[in-house]
C-alpha positions as CSV (number, residue, x, y, z in Angstrom):
1,X,-95.8,84.5,-63.2
2,X,-94.7,86.8,-66.0
3,X,-91.5,88.8,-65.9
4,X,-91.9,92.2,-64.5
5,X,-90.8,95.2,-66.5
6,X,-88.1,97.5,-65.2
7,X,-88.7,101.2,-65.0
8,X,-85.6,103.0,-66.4
9,X,-83.7,105.2,-64.0
10,X,-83.7,108.3,-66.2
11,X,-82.4,110.4,-63.3
12,X,-79.2,108.4,-63.1
13,X,-78.9,108.5,-66.9
14,X,-79.0,112.3,-66.8
15,X,-76.3,112.4,-64.2
16,X,-74.0,110.5,-66.6
17,X,-74.3,113.3,-69.1
18,X,-72.2,112.9,-72.2
19,X,-69.9,110.3,-70.7
20,X,-70.0,106.7,-72.1
21,X,-71.0,104.0,-69.6
22,X,-67.4,102.8,-69.6
23,X,-66.1,106.3,-68.8
24,X,-68.7,106.8,-66.1
25,X,-67.8,103.4,-64.6
26,X,-64.2,104.5,-64.4
27,X,-65.3,107.6,-62.4
28,X,-67.2,105.4,-60.1
29,X,-64.1,103.2,-59.5
30,X,-62.0,106.3,-58.9
31,X,-64.5,107.7,-56.4
32,X,-64.5,104.4,-54.6
33,X,-60.7,104.5,-54.1
34,X,-61.0,108.0,-52.7
35,X,-63.1,106.7,-49.7
36,X,-61.4,103.3,-49.3
37,X,-64.2,101.3,-50.9
38,X,-63.8,98.5,-53.4
39,X,-66.3,98.1,-56.3
40,X,-65.8,96.4,-59.6
41,X,-67.9,98.8,-61.6
42,X,-68.0,98.5,-65.4
43,X,-70.2,99.6,-68.3
44,X,-72.5,96.6,-67.8
45,X,-73.3,97.6,-64.2
46,X,-74.1,101.2,-65.3
47,X,-76.4,99.8,-67.9
48,X,-78.2,97.7,-65.3
49,X,-78.7,100.7,-63.1
50,X,-80.0,102.9,-65.9
51,X,-82.3,100.2,-67.2
52,X,-83.8,99.9,-63.7
53,X,-82.7,96.3,-63.2
54,X,-80.8,97.5,-60.1
55,X,-83.5,99.3,-58.2
56,X,-81.3,100.1,-55.1
57,X,-77.5,99.6,-55.0
58,X,-75.8,97.6,-52.3
59,X,-74.2,99.5,-49.4
60,X,-70.7,99.7,-51.1
61,X,-72.1,101.4,-54.2
62,X,-74.4,103.5,-52.0
63,X,-71.4,105.0,-50.3
64,X,-69.6,105.7,-53.6
65,X,-72.6,107.3,-55.3
66,X,-73.3,109.6,-52.3
67,X,-69.7,110.5,-52.3
68,X,-69.8,111.4,-56.0
69,X,-73.0,113.5,-55.6
70,X,-72.7,115.1,-52.1
71,X,-75.9,116.4,-50.6
72,X,-78.1,114.0,-52.5
73,X,-80.0,110.9,-51.3
74,X,-80.5,107.6,-53.1
75,X,-84.0,108.9,-54.1
76,X,-82.4,111.9,-55.6
77,X,-80.3,109.5,-57.8
78,X,-83.4,107.7,-59.0
79,X,-83.3,104.6,-56.7
80,X,-86.1,103.0,-54.8
81,X,-86.1,102.8,-51.0
82,X,-84.0,99.8,-49.8
83,X,-86.9,98.4,-47.8
84,X,-89.0,98.2,-51.0
85,X,-86.5,95.9,-52.7
86,X,-85.6,93.4,-50.0
87,X,-87.4,90.5,-51.4
88,X,-89.7,88.8,-48.9
89,X,-89.4,91.7,-46.4
90,X,-90.8,94.0,-49.1
91,X,-93.9,92.0,-49.3
92,X,-95.0,92.4,-45.7
93,X,-96.7,95.6,-46.6
94,X,-96.1,99.1,-48.0
95,X,-95.7,100.7,-44.5
96,X,-92.6,99.3,-42.7
97,X,-92.3,100.0,-39.0
98,X,-90.4,103.3,-38.7
99,X,-87.2,103.3,-36.7
100,X,-86.5,105.9,-34.1
101,X,-83.7,108.3,-34.8
102,X,-81.5,106.6,-32.2
103,X,-82.0,103.1,-33.6
104,X,-81.4,104.4,-37.2
105,X,-78.2,106.0,-36.1
106,X,-77.0,102.9,-34.3
107,X,-77.8,100.8,-37.4
108,X,-75.7,103.2,-39.6
109,X,-72.8,102.9,-37.2
110,X,-73.0,99.1,-37.4
111,X,-73.0,99.2,-41.1
112,X,-70.0,101.6,-41.3
113,X,-68.1,99.4,-38.8
114,X,-68.6,96.5,-41.1
115,X,-67.8,98.3,-44.3
116,X,-64.6,99.7,-42.9
117,X,-62.5,96.6,-43.8
118,X,-60.6,97.2,-47.0
119,X,-59.4,93.7,-47.6
120,X,-61.0,90.2,-47.3
121,X,-59.0,89.5,-44.2
122,X,-59.7,92.8,-42.4
123,X,-63.4,92.6,-43.4
124,X,-63.7,89.1,-42.1
125,X,-62.1,90.2,-38.8
126,X,-64.8,92.9,-38.5
127,X,-67.8,90.6,-39.0
128,X,-68.4,90.1,-35.3
129,X,-68.6,93.9,-35.0
130,X,-71.5,94.0,-37.5
131,X,-74.1,93.0,-35.0
132,X,-73.5,94.8,-31.8
133,X,-69.9,95.9,-31.7
134,X,-69.4,93.7,-28.6
135,X,-71.1,90.3,-28.8
136,X,-70.9,89.9,-25.0
137,X,-73.2,92.8,-24.3
138,X,-76.6,91.9,-25.8
139,X,-79.7,94.1,-25.4
140,X,-82.5,92.8,-23.2
141,X,-84.7,92.8,-26.2
142,X,-83.7,93.1,-29.9
143,X,-84.9,96.1,-31.8
144,X,-84.9,97.3,-35.4
145,X,-81.2,98.2,-35.4
146,X,-80.2,94.6,-34.4
147,X,-82.5,93.1,-37.1
148,X,-81.0,95.4,-39.7
149,X,-77.4,94.5,-38.6
150,X,-78.2,90.8,-39.0
151,X,-79.5,91.4,-42.5
152,X,-76.4,93.6,-43.3
153,X,-74.1,90.8,-42.1
154,X,-75.8,88.4,-44.5
155,X,-75.3,90.8,-47.5
156,X,-71.7,91.5,-46.6
157,X,-70.7,87.9,-46.2
158,X,-72.2,87.1,-49.6
159,X,-70.4,90.1,-51.2
160,X,-67.0,89.0,-49.7
161,X,-67.6,85.4,-50.8
162,X,-68.4,86.5,-54.3
163,X,-65.1,88.5,-54.5
164,X,-62.7,86.3,-52.5
165,X,-64.1,82.9,-51.8
166,X,-64.9,81.2,-48.5
167,X,-61.6,80.1,-46.9
168,X,-60.7,83.4,-45.2
169,X,-64.2,84.1,-44.0
170,X,-65.7,81.0,-42.4
171,X,-64.3,81.0,-38.9
172,X,-64.9,84.7,-38.5
173,X,-68.4,84.5,-39.8
174,X,-69.4,82.0,-37.1
175,X,-69.4,84.7,-34.4
176,X,-72.1,86.9,-35.8
177,X,-74.2,83.7,-36.4
178,X,-74.0,82.9,-32.7
179,X,-74.9,86.5,-31.8
180,X,-77.9,86.3,-34.2
181,X,-79.3,83.3,-32.5
182,X,-78.6,84.8,-29.1
183,X,-80.7,87.8,-30.2
184,X,-83.5,85.4,-31.2
185,X,-83.3,83.8,-27.8
186,X,-83.5,87.1,-26.0
187,X,-86.7,88.0,-27.9
188,X,-87.7,91.2,-29.8
189,X,-89.5,94.4,-29.0
190,X,-92.3,93.6,-31.5
191,X,-93.5,90.7,-33.7
192,X,-92.4,92.3,-36.9
193,X,-88.8,92.6,-35.6
194,X,-88.8,89.0,-34.4
195,X,-89.9,87.9,-37.9
196,X,-87.0,89.8,-39.4
197,X,-84.6,88.2,-36.9
198,X,-85.8,84.7,-37.7
199,X,-85.4,85.3,-41.5
200,X,-82.1,87.1,-41.0
201,X,-80.6,84.5,-38.6
202,X,-81.8,81.7,-40.9
203,X,-80.2,83.3,-44.0
204,X,-77.1,83.9,-42.0
205,X,-77.0,80.2,-41.1
206,X,-77.3,79.3,-44.8
207,X,-74.5,81.8,-45.7
208,X,-72.1,80.5,-43.0
209,X,-73.0,77.0,-44.1
210,X,-72.1,77.8,-47.6
211,X,-68.7,79.2,-46.4
212,X,-68.1,75.8,-44.7
213,X,-69.3,73.9,-47.8
214,X,-67.0,75.9,-50.2
215,X,-64.0,75.5,-47.9
216,X,-64.4,71.7,-47.6
217,X,-65.9,71.6,-44.1
218,X,-68.9,69.4,-45.1
219,X,-70.0,68.3,-41.6
220,X,-70.1,71.9,-40.4
221,X,-72.0,72.9,-43.6
222,X,-74.6,70.2,-43.0
223,X,-75.1,71.4,-39.4
224,X,-75.6,75.0,-40.4
225,X,-78.0,74.1,-43.2
226,X,-80.0,72.0,-40.7
227,X,-80.1,75.0,-38.3
228,X,-81.4,77.2,-41.1
229,X,-84.1,74.6,-42.0
230,X,-85.2,74.4,-38.3
231,X,-85.4,78.2,-38.1
232,X,-87.5,78.3,-41.3
233,X,-89.9,75.7,-39.9
234,X,-90.3,77.5,-36.6
235,X,-91.0,80.8,-38.4
236,X,-93.1,79.2,-41.1
237,X,-90.9,80.9,-43.7
238,X,-91.3,79.1,-46.9
239,X,-88.7,81.1,-48.7
240,X,-86.0,80.4,-46.2
241,X,-87.0,76.7,-46.2
242,X,-86.6,76.5,-50.0
243,X,-83.2,78.2,-49.6
244,X,-82.0,75.7,-47.0
245,X,-83.2,72.7,-49.0
246,X,-81.5,74.1,-52.1
247,X,-78.1,74.2,-50.3
248,X,-78.7,70.9,-48.6
249,X,-79.3,69.3,-52.1
250,X,-76.1,70.9,-53.4
251,X,-74.1,69.6,-50.4
252,X,-75.6,66.1,-50.8
253,X,-74.6,66.0,-54.4
254,X,-71.0,67.2,-53.6
255,X,-70.6,64.5,-51.0
256,X,-71.8,61.6,-53.1
257,X,-75.4,61.3,-51.6
258,X,-77.2,61.6,-54.9
259,X,-80.6,60.3,-53.8
260,X,-80.6,62.7,-50.8
261,X,-79.8,65.5,-53.3
262,X,-82.9,64.6,-55.3
263,X,-85.2,64.4,-52.2
264,X,-83.9,67.7,-50.8
265,X,-84.4,69.5,-54.1
266,X,-88.0,68.1,-54.3
267,X,-88.7,69.3,-50.8
268,X,-87.4,72.7,-51.8
269,X,-89.7,72.7,-54.9
270,X,-92.7,72.0,-52.6
271,X,-91.7,74.9,-50.3
272,X,-91.2,77.3,-53.2
273,X,-94.3,76.3,-55.2
274,X,-96.4,79.2,-53.8
275,X,-93.8,81.9,-53.7
276,X,-94.2,83.2,-57.3
277,X,-90.5,83.0,-58.3
278,X,-89.8,81.1,-61.5
279,X,-86.1,81.6,-61.1
280,X,-86.2,79.9,-57.7
281,X,-88.1,77.0,-59.2
282,X,-85.5,76.8,-62.0
283,X,-82.6,76.6,-59.5
284,X,-84.3,73.9,-57.5
285,X,-85.0,71.9,-60.7
286,X,-81.3,72.1,-61.5
287,X,-80.5,70.8,-58.1
288,X,-82.8,67.9,-58.7
289,X,-81.2,67.3,-62.1
290,X,-77.8,67.1,-60.5
291,X,-79.1,64.4,-58.1
292,X,-80.6,62.4,-61.0
293,X,-77.3,62.7,-62.9
294,X,-75.5,61.3,-59.8
295,X,-77.8,58.4,-59.8
296,X,-77.1,57.9,-63.6
297,X,-80.8,58.4,-64.3
298,X,-80.5,60.2,-67.7
299,X,-84.2,60.4,-68.4
300,X,-85.1,62.0,-65.1
301,X,-82.1,64.3,-65.3
302,X,-83.2,65.6,-68.8
303,X,-86.8,66.1,-67.5
304,X,-85.5,68.2,-64.6
305,X,-83.2,70.2,-67.0
306,X,-86.1,70.9,-69.3
307,X,-88.2,72.1,-66.4
308,X,-85.3,74.3,-65.2
309,X,-85.0,76.0,-68.6
310,X,-88.7,76.5,-68.9
311,X,-89.0,78.2,-65.5
312,X,-85.8,80.3,-66.2
313,X,-87.2,81.5,-69.5
314,X,-90.1,83.1,-67.7
315,X,-87.7,85.7,-66.5
316,X,-87.2,87.5,-63.2
317,X,-90.0,88.4,-60.9
318,X,-90.6,90.7,-57.9
319,X,-90.8,87.7,-55.6
320,X,-87.2,86.5,-56.5
321,X,-85.3,86.2,-53.2
322,X,-82.4,88.7,-52.6
323,X,-79.9,85.8,-52.2
324,X,-80.5,84.6,-55.8
325,X,-78.5,87.5,-57.3
326,X,-75.9,84.9,-58.3
327,X,-78.3,82.9,-60.4
328,X,-78.3,84.0,-64.0
329,X,-77.6,82.4,-67.3
330,X,-74.0,81.6,-66.3
331,X,-75.0,79.6,-63.2
332,X,-77.7,77.8,-65.2
333,X,-75.0,76.8,-67.8
334,X,-72.6,75.7,-65.0
335,X,-75.1,73.5,-63.2
336,X,-76.1,71.9,-66.5
337,X,-72.5,71.3,-67.3
338,X,-72.1,69.4,-64.0
339,X,-75.0,67.2,-64.9
340,X,-73.5,66.2,-68.3
341,X,-70.1,65.6,-66.6
342,X,-71.7,63.3,-64.1
343,X,-73.4,61.4,-66.9
344,X,-69.9,61.0,-68.6
345,X,-70.6,63.4,-71.5
346,X,-67.5,65.5,-71.0
347,X,-67.4,67.2,-74.4
348,X,-71.0,68.3,-73.9
349,X,-70.3,69.4,-70.4
350,X,-67.3,71.5,-71.6
351,X,-69.5,73.4,-74.1
352,X,-71.9,74.4,-71.2
353,X,-69.0,75.2,-68.9
354,X,-67.4,77.4,-71.5
355,X,-70.6,79.4,-71.9
356,X,-70.8,79.7,-68.1
357,X,-67.3,81.1,-68.0
358,X,-67.9,83.5,-70.8
359,X,-71.2,84.8,-69.5
360,X,-70.2,85.3,-65.9
361,X,-70.2,88.8,-64.5
362,X,-66.6,89.7,-63.5
363,X,-67.9,91.1,-60.2
364,X,-68.4,87.5,-59.1
365,X,-64.7,86.6,-59.0
366,X,-65.2,83.4,-57.1
367,X,-67.7,82.1,-59.7
368,X,-65.4,83.1,-62.6
369,X,-62.7,80.9,-61.0
370,X,-65.2,78.1,-60.3
371,X,-66.6,78.0,-63.9
372,X,-63.1,78.2,-65.4
373,X,-62.0,75.3,-63.1
374,X,-65.1,73.3,-64.2
375,X,-64.2,74.0,-67.9
376,X,-60.6,72.9,-67.3
377,X,-61.7,69.6,-65.8
378,X,-64.3,68.9,-68.5
379,X,-61.8,69.6,-71.2
380,X,-59.1,67.4,-69.6
381,X,-61.6,64.5,-69.4
382,X,-62.8,65.2,-73.0
383,X,-59.2,64.6,-74.2
384,X,-58.5,68.3,-75.0
385,X,-55.3,68.7,-72.9
386,X,-54.0,72.0,-74.4
387,X,-57.4,73.7,-74.0
388,X,-57.7,72.3,-70.5
389,X,-54.2,73.7,-69.6
390,X,-55.2,77.1,-70.9
391,X,-58.4,77.1,-68.8
392,X,-56.4,75.9,-65.8
393,X,-53.9,78.8,-66.2
394,X,-56.9,81.2,-66.1
395,X,-57.9,79.7,-62.8
396,X,-54.3,80.1,-61.4
397,X,-54.5,83.8,-62.4
398,X,-57.6,84.2,-60.3
399,X,-56.4,82.3,-57.3
400,X,-54.4,85.3,-56.3
401,X,-57.7,87.0,-55.1
402,X,-60.0,84.0,-54.6
403,X,-59.6,81.6,-51.7
404,X,-61.7,78.5,-52.3
405,X,-60.8,75.0,-51.2
406,X,-63.4,73.8,-53.7
407,X,-61.8,75.5,-56.6
408,X,-58.3,74.4,-55.6
409,X,-59.5,70.8,-55.3
410,X,-61.0,70.8,-58.7
411,X,-57.8,72.3,-60.2
412,X,-55.7,69.6,-58.5
413,X,-57.9,66.9,-60.1
414,X,-57.4,68.5,-63.5
415,X,-53.7,68.6,-63.0
416,X,-53.6,64.9,-62.1
417,X,-55.6,64.1,-65.3
418,X,-53.2,66.1,-67.4
419,X,-50.0,64.5,-66.2
420,X,-49.9,61.9,-69.0
421,X,-49.9,64.9,-71.5
422,X,-47.0,66.8,-69.9
423,X,-44.9,66.6,-73.1
424,X,-47.2,69.3,-74.5
425,X,-45.5,72.7,-73.8
426,X,-48.8,74.3,-72.8
427,X,-49.6,71.4,-70.4
428,X,-46.1,71.4,-69.0
429,X,-46.3,75.1,-68.3
430,X,-49.6,74.7,-66.5
431,X,-48.4,71.8,-64.4
432,X,-45.3,73.7,-63.4
433,X,-47.3,76.7,-62.4
434,X,-49.8,74.6,-60.5
435,X,-47.0,72.8,-58.6
436,X,-45.4,76.0,-57.6
437,X,-48.8,77.5,-56.6
């Protein structure tokens, strides 16, 4: 499927006036502080909005933009309706089921309750409020507001993970997941709502599974991914099935089950084959490549990598799932770096890891830390201790805001590898900082 063209947001561009993108981004950040919101807006983000790549902002940016331009709606700012850009849900038809004023108001209250948390810890503590406010008082039948709240919980968990990592979020995120499945068990007022609940609950299970995965709780992650897969099968949701298999493959690779990683990725490719998303096929091919690398099958790994690059080069598509916002050139480089590292080519891995770290959007703080940690490890094993120490120091700087057991474990391995080189002043400084951290 060919890449789809973006329609420029000329309305938003006119609102910027004579300010440069960087100057306007500074105004956005200042407006966010005025209302207690946190956004990492920069010139690149403004460029993505004006080019039409961002067709509708997330809820955090929505609040900020409506605060900056009071009395206007998102449509007045040149954005598309949210329901038109929700990935699979946007493909169900051009006429979504309208919500009653009362359910719309309730959904807005739920969103505001969720967004009220200013820090990762506070926001994590409010996750259980996202769905119903009181998880002990479920409605007899779930409606549109409950389905919307589940979807918002998924988005917010992903946003917090991107900014802060998984460790502070995992246990709090389990409560809305239980509520989502309780809503499914209670049933919905109409079939379209039940379909949204199935997709939302399954995506929530994948997100909570990822939080467990990233914080080193591998058995919990496996259970959540299996729950998501079962939900996908019941709902006949091929997109959710592909997502679950993608994460199951990643987990299998991380826990030393390389053949299982290959088979899960191949199952994901079969599920995704008819969805029309080259980027999803690219990601799953990279998952498969990682499994082949773990099996030391260089030829099969290179074949999967070539397929991943070929699919990626076809560009974005309307059918790309919403959850794939993290998957850009930086993630592609990172996943390829892991393949070469597993095959023992650490200098080659370091080149890809460096490109990943350089390309990563600073909004994704956890991924910036992850890619820098990968780079440090590859450089240490490639016998470049001073460069490895520099990259490790960059990770230590980021750990003040990112809480990820996975990143810390990778950094600990790098530190152990660098101990024989501690006579180097740069290495010694890194090791001292790491020990104190």
